[in-house]
C-alpha positions, -999 to +999 in steps of 0.1 A: +013+342+198+040+318+185+078+319+191+093+331+159+126+312+170+109+280+180+094+282+141+128+288+122+142+261+145+116+236+132+118+247+096+154+241+098+152+207+114+125+200+087+149+204+060+180+184+076+152+153+076+148+159+039+178+136+031+179+138-006+178+176-005+206+178+017+228+154-001+219+171-033+233+205-018+263+184-006+272+175-038+267+206-056+290+222-028+316+197-032+317+206-069+319+244-066+339+246-034+375+248-041+406+244-018+410+280-004+379+291-014+361+321+006+325+309+011+296+332+025+265+312+038+237+336+038+208+327+061+232+297+075+203+283+096+218+250+114+251+258+094+250+226+073+260+241+040+287+260+061+298+225+072+300+209+039+322+242+022+344+234+052+348+201+044+351+206+008+381+225+016+372+264+018+398+284+036+373+302+056+334+303+054+311+330+069+279+318+081+257+344+083+221+344+107+197+369+114+185+350+144+206+354+176+195+323+192+197+304+160+232+317+154+244+306+188+231+271+185+249+272+150+281+284+168+279+255+194+276+233+163+306+243+146+328+243+176+316+206+181+325+194+150+361+212+149+354+235+123+358+270+146+390+284+126+375+279+093+338+289+100+329+323+115+290+325+126+279+360+124+247+371+136+237+398+113 
């Protein structure tokens, strides 16, 4: 029986390796997120999109993740990047 958390983490990592895809999302977020925006990143995974939104000037970002282990990993990433006051990771 496979570990669903490991499978989800591997899928998220695979997505991050697609640099072209990540850059396209980053540009789209920069264009659409305005200073003081409130952003919801549903299915945040690694939190990369939430981080892009925070860097684009969002006032608050709610990063929603159903998997508790991935949510904890994302919380650690958010803390490490210094965006803990802007991004709130919610396990739901």
